[in-house]
N, C-alpha and C positions, 0 to 999 in steps of 0.2 A: 489428571496427566498420565500418559501410555509410559510404563517402563520398558527397558530394554535389557533382555538377557543375552549376552554374547555367549557362544559356544563354539571354542575353536577346536575343532577336529581336522586331522589330515586323512586325506583320502588314500587309503593304504593301497588301493588298486594302481593309483596314480604313482605313488613311491616304488611299487614292485615295478612298474614300466620303466620308470626313470633308472633304476638300479639295472634293469636287463640292458637298456639301453647303453648305459655307462660301461657295463661289463663288455660290451660287443664292442664299442668304440676302443677300449683299452685293450682288446685282442687284436685290433686290426691297424692301431697306429704303430708307427715306427718307433718312436720315444718310448713305449711301453714294451717293445720286444725284448723277448728273454727277461723280464724283470718280475714275472708270476703275479702280476697285479689282479687284483679280484675285489668284489664287493660282495659281502654276504649279509642276506637279509633275515635277521631274527625277528621274534615276536615283538620286542620292545625296542632293539637297537640295530644299527648295522654296523660291520665290523669290515674296515678297509685293510687290506695286505698288500705289501710291496716289498720289493726288495731292498729300497732307500728310502730315507724320510724325505728327499726330494720329490722320489717318483710317487709316494703317498700324498703329498700335496697337490701335485699335479692330477692325481685321481680324486681326490676329493674335489677340484675345481670342476673337472669333467662332470662328477657327480650335480654339483651345484647348479652347474648350467642346464643339466637335463631336467632338474628340479623346478628350476625356474621357466623353463620351455613349456612344463606341465601344470604350470601356475600353482605349485606347492610352494607355501611360503617357508623361506629358510629359517625364519625365526622358532620354527617349530622343532629345528633341530639344535643340539648342544654337543659339540665336539670336545672330545676328552682330551687328554694330552697325548702326545704320540709315544709310544712305548715300544722298548725292544722285545721281538719276539725270538723264534727260534732259529739258528744258523745265521744270526746277524740280520735278520729281517725285520722290518718295522710294521706295527699295528696300531690302529686307530679306531676306539669306538665312538660311534655318533649316536 
């Protein structure tokens, strides 16, 4: 009887493209204007920054939409708790 080994790997090129698209959309959308919203891609994590928790949640939703369009499973990402950052801004690690 054959056995199956499942390997779950995330295509980092697709993640990078999704982050770039989400950053571009955040830069052009009216509701993100003057919020300094951005997504930074690290080696093993994504860091989302914005002026308020509400805008941070909206930024995370934009990122999820871009990841789904690029067929990257959202199960590969685990969002940490939203934390306070400098000057009253919000930050979240994924």
